[in-house]
N, C-alpha and C positions, 0 to 999 in steps of 0.2 A: 420521554421516550415519544412524548408527541409529534413531536420538533423530528424524530427518525420516521414515524412512519407518514406525516405527510409529505417528507421524499419519499418513500419505498410502503408504498401501500398495502404490498401483494406481500408483506412478509407471513409466512405461519407460527402458526402457534411455538413451535420451538425456537425459529427465530426471533420471533416478539421477548419470549423467557430469557434467550442469551442476550439477546442487547439491552436488555435489562439489567441483568446481573452486572453489566461493565463498569457502570458508574460505579458502585458500591467496595466494587473486587480492588477496582482501582483506586479507590481512596485507603483502603486499608492496606495497599502494597506501599502505597505514595505516603503511610506516616514510618514506613520501615525502611525504603529506597525511592529516593525522589528521582520517580523517572515521566514524572510529568508535572510542569512546573505548577505553582502554587495557584497561580490564575486559573490558568489550566482547565483544570479538575473540576472547579466550577462547571465550567464550558464545555465538557468533555463532549459533551453527543455531538454540537456543532464545531469545536476547533480540533476533534480527534478523529469521532464516528462520522458524521457524516463528510465532513473532509475527506477522510479515506473509500468515502462508500459515493465520491464522485467520480471516481474511475469508471464506476460500474455506469453513469452516465453516456461515458464514450465508449465502453467495450462491455458487450456483455459476454463472457467468458462460457465457452461452450465447457461439456461434460467432459472432464479427464484433463481439461486444459492443465498443464504445469506451471506454474507460477512463484520464482523468487522476488522475496521482497528482501532487499537488498537495505543493508542500517536499520534493518524494523525497529530499535530503539526499544520502547516500551510494547510493543505490535500492532504500529502504526507506519504504512495501510492492512497490512497482514488480515491481522485477526478482524476486522470488520465485514473483509472480503473473504475469509473463508469463513463467517457464519453467512452471509448473503447468498456465498457459490459452495454449497456444500458436498457438492461432486465434482471439484476440481481439486490439484492436490497444492498445499500450500509450501515452500520451504521460506523457512523466515531466518536472515540470518544478521548477526550481530556481534563485533569485536569484542565488547565487552562483556564480560562474566555475567554480574551481577545483571542483565539488563537480559542477559537469555534464561537467566532465574526467575524471574520475574514472569517472563514470556510463558514460560514453561508452566509455570503453575498458573496463569489464566486461562491457557488452555487445556490443561486438566481440570477448573473447577467448571467450564466451557462442557465436557464434555465433547472437545474437536478433535474428531478423529482425522481428520483430512489436513493436518498439521506439522511439518518436523520441524526442529529448529537444530543449528548450528551456533556454535561458539567459533567463530572465524572468519579470518578478512574475503573477502569475495573471491580476490583474484586466486587465493588458493586452492579455493572448490572444483573439483572436475566429473560434473554432469552438464546436461542441456537442458533447457527450458524453454517455453515457450512466450513465456514475456516476463519480463522483471518491471517490478514496480518497487518507487522509492520516493522517498519526501526527506527534504532538506538534508542529504547528507553531502554531497558534493556537487561544483559546478558541470554539466553537462560532458564536457570533452573529456573530466575523469571517469565518467560513470561510463560512460562510452568508451574507454581505454579496457577500465575492468571487466567488460561485458566481450568483450574482444570473443567469437569463438563460441560461446556461452550458449547459441539458441540453435534449436531446431531447427532446421530446415522446411519443413512442410508444415504449413500453417491450414488450418481451417475453419480459422475465420475470414472476414470479408477484410482486414487488412490483416498485413504479414505482421508475424514474431519479430518484438522489439522490445525496448522498453518505454514504458509510462510512468514519467516522474510528476512528482506533484512540485509546483515552483512558485516562491511570492515576489512579488518586488518586481523591480525593473531588471530584467532578463537578456534585455536587447543586446547587451556587453558578451554575455557569457556565452548566447547562442550565435552570433554573428558570423563566428567559422565553418556554421553547421550547416547543411544543404538539406532539404528535400524532410524539413521539419512540421507535423500538424501542430498547430497551439491552439488551442480550447481556452479562455474562458471562462472560471469555473460558473460566474455569475449569469452567464446563459443559459443554463442550464439547473443550477439552484438559484433562487431571488434570494440572494441574504448579502446584507454590505458587509460580512465577515469577506465574503469571496473577490472584494471590488479589486485587489489586484495580487488574486491567486491565479492561476493556472495549471492546466493540464497539456505536458510534452509529451510527444509520442517519436519516438524515433525508431524507423524500422531496422531490424536486424540485418537484413542482406547489407548493410551501410559498415554496419560494424566489421561484419566478417568480411569483407572487403580490405 
């Protein structure tokens, strides 16, 4: 928990309690359904929770913002962000039923009232959101294609609505055909060697809808 508080010191009592519950909840579920790799479960605070929360170093979501977590897997980055932004609305989507079952149970144990889940492929969903967040789901051109026309036009933030993706490794080829991207190396905002090759990539919705 100290690691989380070091980077996010302004958490309230409820948030601290919820973040403290995450590791034991996932350890319990991982014994039944392997949603997090064995080596990562010991480092869940850094490799999953802090990694998810790095998005909050790029943007502070305003109240009532609607955010879709595409390919949420075990609930990342959606669940940590939902704890951090309790007045925003999160939609966690994955096409694998057992993963959504785990997410539903984590949400229930944490009493997260701002999260809804769908077991579906994202291209079959029919609603508008302000931002789409995602981690290690697919290459950016495919994510952009999936999200086409899925965004609200009006933005209440300093940046326009759009995709915020957590990416790792060499992504230059993946992004070479895309213009107007914003790329933030995570190590610039969270000083830990784990993030040396990890980035936040932002792509505005106005380009996906064009």
